C-alpha positions in Angstrom: 72.3 83.3 189.8 69.7 84.9 187.4 67.4 82.7 185.6 68.1 82.8 181.7 65.8 85.3 180.0 64.0 83.5 177.4 63.7 86.5 175.3 67.5 86.4 175.2 67.8 83.2 173.0 64.9 84.2 170.8 66.8 87.0 168.6 69.2 84.3 167.3 66.7 82.5 165.5 65.0 85.5 164.0 68.3 86.9 163.2 69.2 83.9 161.3 66.0 84.1 159.5 66.5 87.9 158.8 69.9 87.1 157.5 68.6 84.4 155.3 66.1 86.9 154.0 68.8 89.5 153.3 70.8 86.9 151.6 67.8 85.7 149.5 67.2 89.6 148.7 70.7 90.0 147.6 70.8 86.8 145.3 67.4 87.6 143.7 69.0 89.9 141.1 71.8 87.6 140.5 69.6 84.9 139.8 67.5 87.2 137.5 70.6 88.0 135.4 71.5 84.4 135.3 68.3 83.4 134.1 68.6 86.2 131.3 72.1 85.0 130.3 71.1 81.5 130.2 67.9 82.4 127.9 70.2 84.7 125.9 72.8 81.9 125.3 70.0 79.4 124.4 68.5 81.8 121.9 72.2 82.2 120.4 72.6 78.5 120.2 69.2 78.0 118.3 70.2 80.6 115.7 
């Protein structure tokens, strides 16, 4: 029975981190748009 390669269970951790980073990258424009909308709504309410 071959010993489990320590390199094989390392990609899972880095892959999860990469996926989280990709998700954050996708959500950043959405967050920016939401922020702009929020400020616009506040400005309209102040008028």
